[in-house]
N, C-alpha and C positions, 0 to 999 in steps of 0.2 A: 362534507365528509367527517368533520370533527363531531358534529351533532349525532350522526349515525353511529359513529364509533362509541361515543359516550352512552348512547341508548343501549347498544349491544353489551357493553361492559356492565351496565347497570342490571341488565337481565341476567347476566352470568352471576353477578354477585348475589342477586336475589335468589337464584336457583341453588346457590351454594351456602346460603345463610345458615342452614341447620346441619351442615356437614362438618364433622370434626376434622380439624386440620391434621395433616399427616406430617410427622417429623421427618425431615430430610437428613439422611446421614451423609456427611461430607467427608468421606474417607480418602478422597483422591489427593494426589500430591499438589500442594499449593505453592511451594517454594522450590526453586531449582537448587541443585547441589554441585553443578559443574563450575569450574573456574572460568574466568572471562574468555580466555583463548579457546577453550573447548566449546563454550556457548557460541562463539563466532563461527567456529569450524562446523558445528552442527547446523547452524543457520545456512551457511553456504552450501553444505551438502544437500540439505533438504530443498532449498529453493532452486538449486541447479537441477535436481531430480525432476522438478516440475517443468523444466525447459527454459528457465531464466538464465541470463548471462550475468556473472558477477565479476566486478573489477574492484580491486583493492587500491586505495590511493591516499596519499598524504595531502594531495592537492586535487580535490574533486573537480575544480573548474578546468584544470589542465587535462584531466582524464576525460571529462565530458567533451572538451574541445576536440580531442583526438578521435573521439567516437562519432560525433555528430557532424552533419552537414545540412545545408538547406535552411528551412524555416522552422524555428522551434518556439512553441508557446510556453510562456512562464506567467507567474503571477507577479503583481507589483511588489509584493513583500519579499520576493526571493533575494537574499542578501547578495551584495555585489561580489563577495568572495566566492560565491558558488556559481556565478554567471560565466559561461565560457566565452572566449573570444573567437573570432573567425566565423561565427554563424550569425544568421539573422534572428535576433530575439524579438518575439512579438508578445507584448504584455496583454493579458486578457482583459478586455474592457466590455465583456458581454458578447463575445464572438458567437455567431450562430453555428449550429451544427454543420452547415455546409462550409462555412469558413474554416472551422476546425478540421474538417475532413480534407481540406486542401493543404494542411500543415503537415510537415514531415514527422515531427516528434513533439512530445510533451516532456518537460523537465520539472520535477517537483522534489520536495523533501517528503518525509512521512512523520506520523505521530509516534510510532513505535514499530517494533518488529519482534517476531516470535521464532526462536530457534527450533522448538519442538515440532512446529507445523510448517516451517519455512515460509512464513507469511509476513507481509508488511501491512500496517494499518494506516488508513487515511481518515482524518476527521475534519477536513476542510480548514485546518489551522494555517498559520503563517507558512508560506512556502508551498502550500498544496493547492489552494484554490478549490473551485467547484468540481464536482464529480465528472462533468462533461469533458474536462481537460484530459483526464486519464482514461476516458472511454472511447473517444472518437479517433484521435490520431493513431496511426498504425504502430508507433513505437512509444513506449513509456520508459523514460529514464528516471529512476528514483534514487536520490542521494540519501543513504541511511547512515546515521552516526553509529559507530560501534557501541557507544554508551546507551543507545536507545534499544538495543537488542536484549530481550529478556529470554529466559529459558523456557518457561512453561506458559500454558494458556491462562491459568489463573493470574499470573503476574501480568500478562498482557491486558486482561480485563481490568485489573487494578489501575494500570497505566491509563486506560481509556475511560475510567469512571468519571473523572471531572468533565470530559468532553460530553459524555452521555448525559450528565446532569444539566449541562448547558444546552442540551438539545441539538448537538452537532450531528450531522449525517456521517455515521461511521461505516467505513467499508474496509473489509479485510481481503487482501489480494494474495493468492498463492500461485505464482507463475503467470504466464501469458494467458489470455482468454482462450479457452478450449472447451469443446464438447464432443460427444460421441453419439452416433446413431445406434439403432438396435443391433447392428452388426459390429459395434465397437470400433468403427472407423473414426479416427480422431480428426477433427476439423478445428483449426485455430483461427482466431480473429472474428468469431461470429458475433459476440456480444461484448467486445472490448479489444484492446490492443493485441496484435498478433505477436509482438515481441516485447519482452520486458528485460531491461538492463538495470541491475542494482549496483550502484557505486558505493562501496563501503568507505566512509569518511573516518578520519583519524587513525588510519592504518599507517604503519611506519614506512612502507615502500609502495611504489607504483608498479603494478604488473603490466605485462604487455597487453595492449588493447586488442581484443579479438575483433575480427571483421563480422559485422552483422548485416 
């Protein structure tokens, strides 16, 4: 696959060798202007609009424990302070897709989040694990630090630039998995989790835990 890709790119470069480069005007907004509280509120508004559930918590482990039951898959690197009690935590050691499908939920952190688009970004870093963990189980619970929420897409790209340079697999998630047919009938859970819960970490209070 790599050799075929390199050959294709070489042909494209050769075809464009005598083409004058076009200057790209970058007039879009690159830096946010909202205060921290407004950034958080916009993120909550946008991601809830996609159908996700948001919980604010000063103690995410307690909030997650009140939310989850059954078997929950996590990665080895998930800090002890984020691990809920009262549920069966299963550390991923290469679980198969079938084994993951039998698990009730996945619990991860994220690399960053964007208020403007209501999105969370995963890059396979500590606390996140491989992509299969957040694709196969029906419920994905993601712990998001308030400090990791940026306002604009360019700011999100800047946050993810080091991961991209390292060759990490970056995935940007906006709400639960959903698709529509030609009649615009919405179907959830086709190519990912049917439910997404975001637990905002470093918030001063804990809200009531919604039933999911």
